[in-house]
C-alpha positions in Angstrom: 87.4 178.3 -69.8 90.7 180.4 -69.7 89.4 182.6 -66.9 88.7 179.4 -64.9 92.2 178.1 -65.4 93.7 181.5 -64.5 91.6 181.6 -61.4 92.8 178.2 -60.4 96.4 179.3 -60.9 95.9 182.4 -58.9 94.2 180.5 -56.1 97.0 177.9 -56.0 99.5 180.7 -55.1 97.0 182.7 -53.1 97.5 183.3 -49.4 94.0 181.8 -48.9 95.6 178.3 -49.2 98.8 179.1 -47.3 101.4 181.8 -47.5 104.1 181.0 -50.1 107.6 182.3 -49.6 109.4 184.2 -52.4 111.8 181.3 -52.7 108.9 178.8 -53.3 107.3 181.1 -56.0 110.7 181.7 -57.6 111.4 178.0 -57.7 108.0 177.2 -59.3 108.5 180.1 -61.8 111.9 178.8 -62.9 110.5 175.2 -63.2 107.5 176.3 -65.3 109.7 178.6 -67.4 112.1 175.7 -68.2 109.2 173.3 -68.9 107.8 175.9 -71.4 111.1 176.3 -73.1 111.7 172.5 -73.4 108.2 171.8 -74.7 108.4 174.7 -77.2 111.7 173.3 -78.5 110.5 169.7 -78.7 107.0 170.4 -80.1 108.0 172.1 -83.3 104.6 173.8 -83.4 102.4 170.7 -83.1 98.8 171.3 -82.4 98.8 168.8 -79.5 101.2 170.9 -77.5 99.6 174.3 -78.0 97.2 174.0 -75.1 100.0 172.8 -72.7 102.2 175.6 -73.9 99.5 178.2 -73.3 98.9 176.8 -69.8 102.6 176.9 -68.9 102.9 180.4 -70.3 99.9 181.6 -68.3 101.1 180.1 -65.1 104.6 181.5 -65.6 103.2 184.9 -66.2 101.1 184.8 -63.0 104.1 183.7 -61.1 106.2 186.5 -62.6 103.5 189.0 -61.6 103.6 187.6 -58.1 107.4 188.1 -58.0 107.0 191.7 -59.3 108.6 191.1 -62.6 107.8 193.5 -65.4 106.3 192.3 -68.7 109.5 193.0 -70.5 111.6 190.9 -68.1 109.1 188.1 -68.2 109.2 187.9 -72.0 113.0 188.0 -71.9 113.0 185.2 -69.3 110.5 183.0 -71.2 112.1 183.3 -74.6 115.8 183.2 -73.8 
């Protein structure tokens, strides 16, 4: 199931659909990153939000990869 979700995320930013500008990818990355932080802060570890947190984290990570961000920079961005 996770690989299917990952595939959908990759396809949504893929050039098959339409070329995305760096600005569009960066805007979506920043939006997902903020959503992740807010949900993490508000959820207090509830089981209901774990799946949503995992999906936001995965999408943010794919977008970071598309932007050429390193793993270290991504982790810093998502946790700070």
